[in-house]
C-alpha positions, 0 to 999 in steps of 0.5 A, spaced: 500 499 499 502 506 497 504 511 503 501 518 503 507 523 502 505 527 509 506 519 513 511 518 516 514 512 511 513 518 506 517 523 510 523 518 511 523 516 504 531 517 502 533 518 510 531 512 513 538 508 513 542 514 515 537 515 521 537 508 523 544 507 522 545 514 527 540 510 532 544 504 532 551 509 533 547 511 539 545 504 542 553 502 540 555 508 545 551 506 550 554 499 550 561 502 550 560 506 556 559 499 560 566 497 559 570 503 563 566 500 570 569 493 569 576 496 568 575 500 574 572 494 578 579 490 576 583 496 578 580 497 585 580 489 586 586 487 582 590 493 581 590 495 588 587 490 592 592 484 590 587 480 587 587 476 580 585 480 574 578 478 572 577 481 565 573 478 559 578 476 553 580 479 549 581 485 555 585 481 560 590 480 554 590 487 553 591 489 560 596 484 562 595 486 569 597 493 569 594 499 571 596 503 566 594 499 560 587 499 564 587 506 565 589 507 558 583 502 556 578 506 560 580 512 556 580 509 550 573 506 550 571 513 553 573 516 546 570 510 543 564 512 546 564 519 545 566 518 538 560 514 537 556 519 541 558 524 536 556 520 530 549 519 533 548 526 534 551 528 527 546 523 524 540 524 527 541 532 527 542 532 519 536 527 518 532 530 523 533 537 519 532 534 513 525 531 515 523 538 518 524 541 511 520 536 508 514 536 513 515 544 512 515 544 504 509 539 504 505 542 509 506 549 506 505 546 499 498 542 502 495 549 505 496 552 498 491 547 495 486 547 501 479 549 500 477 556 501 471 554 506 477 550 510 482 556 510 477 561 512 473 558 518 480 557 522 484 563 526 490 565 522 494 564 529 492 557 530 495 555 522 501 559 524 502 555 530 501 548 527 506 550 522 512 553 526 511 550 534 508 543 532 513 542 526 519 544 531 516 539 536 517 534 531 524 536 529 526 535 537 523 529 537 527 526 531 533 530 533 533 528 541 527 524 543 528 518 539 535 517 540 535 518 547 530 513 547 534 508 543 540 509 548 535 508 554 533 502 551 540 499 550 543 501 557 536 498 560 537 492 556 544 490 558 544 493 565 540 488 568 542 481 565 549 484 567 547 485 574 545 478 575 550 475 572 555 479 576 552 477 583 544 475 583 543 476 590 546 483 590 542 484 583 535 483 587 536 489 591 537 494 585 530 493 582 525 493 587 523 501 586 524 500 578 517 498 577 514 503 581 518 508 577 515 505 571 508 506 574 509 513 575 512 515 569 506 511 566 501 515 570 505 522 569 505 520 561 497 520 561 496 526 565 502 531 562 498 529 554 492 533 556 496 539 559 500 539 553 494 539 549 491 545 553 497 549 553 498 548 546 492 550 544 492 556 548 498 559 545 495 558 539 490 563 541 495 568 544 499 568 537 492 569 534 491 575 538 498 578 537 498 577 530 491 580 529 493 586 533 499 587 529 495 587 523 490 592 525 494 596 529 491 602 525 484 601 527 486 599 534 489 606 535 484 610 531 479 608 536 483 608 542 482 601 544 489 599 547 487 599 553 481 594 551 486 589 547 491 590 552 486 587 557 483 582 552 491 579 551 492 579 558 486 575 559 488 570 554 496 570 557 492 568 564 489 562 561 495 560 558 499 561 565 494 557 568 494 551 563 502 552 563 502 552 570 499 545 570 504 542 566 510 545 571 506 543 576 506 536 574 513 535 572 515 538 579 511 533 582 515 528 577 522 529 578 521 530 585 518 523 586 523 520 581 529 523 584 527 521 590 525 514 588 532 513 584 536 516 591 533 511 595 534 505 590 542 507 590 542 508 597 539 501 598 544 498 593 550 501 597 547 500 604 547 492 602 553 492 598 557 495 604 554 489 608 556 485 602 564 487 603 563 486 610 561 479 609 566 477 604 561 476 599 563 481 594 569 485 593 569 493 594 570 493 586 564 489 585 560 494 589 562 500 586 561 496 579 554 495 582 553 502 583 555 504 576 551 499 573 545 501 578 545 508 575 546 506 568 539 502 570 535 507 573 537 513 569 534 511 563 528 509 567 528 515 570 528 519 564 523 515 561 517 520 564 520 526 561 522 522 554 515 519 554 512 526 555 516 529 550 514 524 545 507 525 547 507 532 546 510 530 539 504 526 539 499 531 540 503 536 535 503 530 529 495 530 531 494 537 529 499 537 523 495 531 521 489 535 521 491 540 516 494 534 512 487 531 512 483 537 510 480 535 503 485 539 498 483 541 491 487 539 485 488 545 481 488 541 475 481 538 476 474 540 477 469 540 483 466 533 480 473 530 479 474 530 472 479 533 467 475 536 461 478 542 459 475 548 456 475 548 449 475 555 448 475 561 452 468 563 455 463 568 452 461 571 459 454 568 459 452 566 466 446 562 468 444 561 476 439 555 477 436 554 483 442 556 487 442 555 495 448 556 499 448 553 507 454 555 511 454 553 519 447 551 519 446 558 516 442 559 509 447 564 505 443 564 498 436 561 497 434 558 490 437 563 486 435 564 479 437 569 473 441 570 467 446 575 465 448 575 458 455 575 455 457 582 454 452 585 459 454 589 466 450 586 472 449 590 478 448 587 485 445 591 490 443 589 497 444 590 505 450 588 508 449 580 509 444 579 503 449 574 500 452 579 495 459 577 496 457 570 497 454 570 490 461 573 487 465 567 491 461 562 487 463 565 480 470 564 482 469 556 485 471 558 492 464 555 495 460 549 494 453 550 493 446 547 491 443 547 484 446 549 477 451 555 475 452 555 468 458 559 465 456 559 457 454 551 456 458 549 462 456 547 469 461 551 473 462 544 477 465 541 471 470 546 469 478 545 472 479 550 477 485 553 474 481 554 468 475 557 471 480 562 475 483 564 469 476 566 466 474 570 472 477 575 475 475 577 482 477 584 486 474 584 493 472 590 497 478 589 501 484 587 497 490 583 500 497 585 497 503 582 499 509 585 502 513 586 495 514 591 490 508 595 487 510 591 480 510 584 483 503 586 485 501 588 479 504 582 475 502 577 481 497 573 477 502 573 471 509 571 472 511 573 464 507 580 465 512 585 462 513 593 464 508 596 458 503 591 460 504 593 467 503 600 466 497 599 461 493 596 467 495 601 472 493 607 467 486 603 467 485 603 474 488 610 475 494 608 478 499 610 474 500 617 477 500 615 483 506 610 483 510 615 478 510 620 484 513 615 488 521 615 489 522 608 487 516 608 482 514 600 481 520 598 485 516 601 491 516 596 496 510 595 499 508 594 507 505 588 510 498 587 506 500 593 502 499 598 508 504 603 504 498 604 500 492 608 502 484 604 501 483 607 495 490 606 492 490 598 494 483 598 491 486 600 484 492 596 485 488 590 485 484 592 479 490 593 476 492 586 477 486 583 474 487 588 468 494 586 466 490 580 462 482 582 462 478 576 463 471 574 459 468 575 466 470 580 471 467 582 478 468 587 482 465 586 490 464 593 492 472 595 490 471 602 488 468 604 495 475 607 497 475 612 491 473 618 490 467 620 485 471 622 480 477 617 480 470 612 480 468 615 473 475 614 470 476 607 472 469 605 470 470 609 463 477 605 462 473 599 464 468 600 458 474 601 454 478 594 456 473 590 459 469 586 453 467 581 457 461 580 462 462 585 468 458 583 475 458 590 479 457 590 487 456 598 489 452 602 493 453 608 488 448 609 484 453 612 478 456 606 478 449 602 478 446 606 473 450 604 468 448 597 469 444 593 463 441 589 469 440 590 476 439 584 481 437 586 488 438 581 494 435 580 501 437 575 506 439 571 500 433 571 496 433 575 489 427 580 490 428 585 484 430 584 477 430 589 472 434 595 469 436 601 474 430 605 470 425 600 471 427 599 478 428 607 479 419 607 478 417 601 482 418 601 490 424 597 493 431 598 495 434 602 489 428 607 488 429 608 496 437 609 495 436 614 489 431 618 493 436 618 499 441 621 495 438 626 491 435 629 497 442 629 500 445 632 493 439 638 494 441 639 501 448 640 499 447 644 494 442 649 498 448 649 503 453 651 498 448 657 495 
């Protein structure tokens, strides 16, 4: 069965041999660390106490009964153990960095093709948390915790049989508290996982608040909401402190208890060992070796709780990362119905909705809409906030699921490959997003091969060229995050320029001229009439913009309540007529006040 590219087998592919070799070196290093205590026992009992040298071959031949050679051999094994530890650390760190790089790349690539519905429903800070902190937790697992676990397993696996081979009657006193430590570590592991998840999720909320506050700093300052935002952040910090304190308290209890049990175990071996020496049942060297071996046995078990805790935290991090990978991804080359039938030609721009409904979160956003916009027509959408205008235009870009049918020319929207659909439909939102790149790079964002002449022509059509020319670096001016360098109207014009680099058969303007003055609005609309030869969908609350539409659709709470030309709707009761009367009244008041 083929593994998923984000599964552990998929990530390890090409690195598994090096990583396993490094883990083996870690185990060999722990094995090499056992030999110096044996040499120390012989030095104490034979070299200093006069007893015969008792070392396994070929060590006995290498030492040849001399203390100097024994000490040199101890140092040699220490060097060998250090060299193996270096190879283990180098191999695991290198493999871990490669695995982490691969995980980050695949995670980022997967996020690029997630559905708009999934991306828009989660806080940005939580996404950032999963892609940074959680990925780094996995890096620490691969680089530190798995090698340490391997070394601990090797140490424990060798220490226990060696103790019983050396002196079984003393070995029994080296293990009575070990099951207690293991049981306590297991309980700790279960409890700490829940505490870690709560801490991790709280940290994600902190990141979301911080990012939101930095991005919206102008709004915060404009409304003097610094104290409110500080209190909101402080409240979440207190929550984070509360849940993280539980983690700290659990660690304190664990380490305090395990250290006490470890010292009691060592003290028991020392107490019994001294009695064995006095009774002549064991030599001093054997007791010293037992103390060293007991430390080598109990140290891995003592560390087991921490290693398991870190691995539990990595398990939580992996599950949070896996939640992203398990989200349904879009294949840009296929359509929503899963087919790959490309468009035979460019669309003419005809749009037809047949009983289209949209429901999100249990709320009906659009209810059985049916209408037709002819190819080359300009259609306007009018409605109060929340009436479904933006939802409707997001449907045209293939960003939302729907019930019913939407036809572009003779093709149902679900059957058009996503990439081709978005090449046919140009969308400019009321709040455009500009990247922290140059103005020129932002204008040519949708087309990597945009040349300078195309860029200038698009900027002129959007009444942006004069503004950019006034900047010292022109089109090379670097914008801040989200285009903060530009004003609201300039950002909207930059977004319109992006779309006009290569005009598309269907152009959608979601109130994207709301931040420009009337004169600039008129200039842009005139340019659009000259450049945009296809169908235009226009959302606006300016009657001067709506008056140019061939057909106007009035929405109310997701329902289509009026349809007709602006002239027709001006003669019948409804939202358009009320807006016309209100704006005419305001215009008369301004005229009288100026007079």
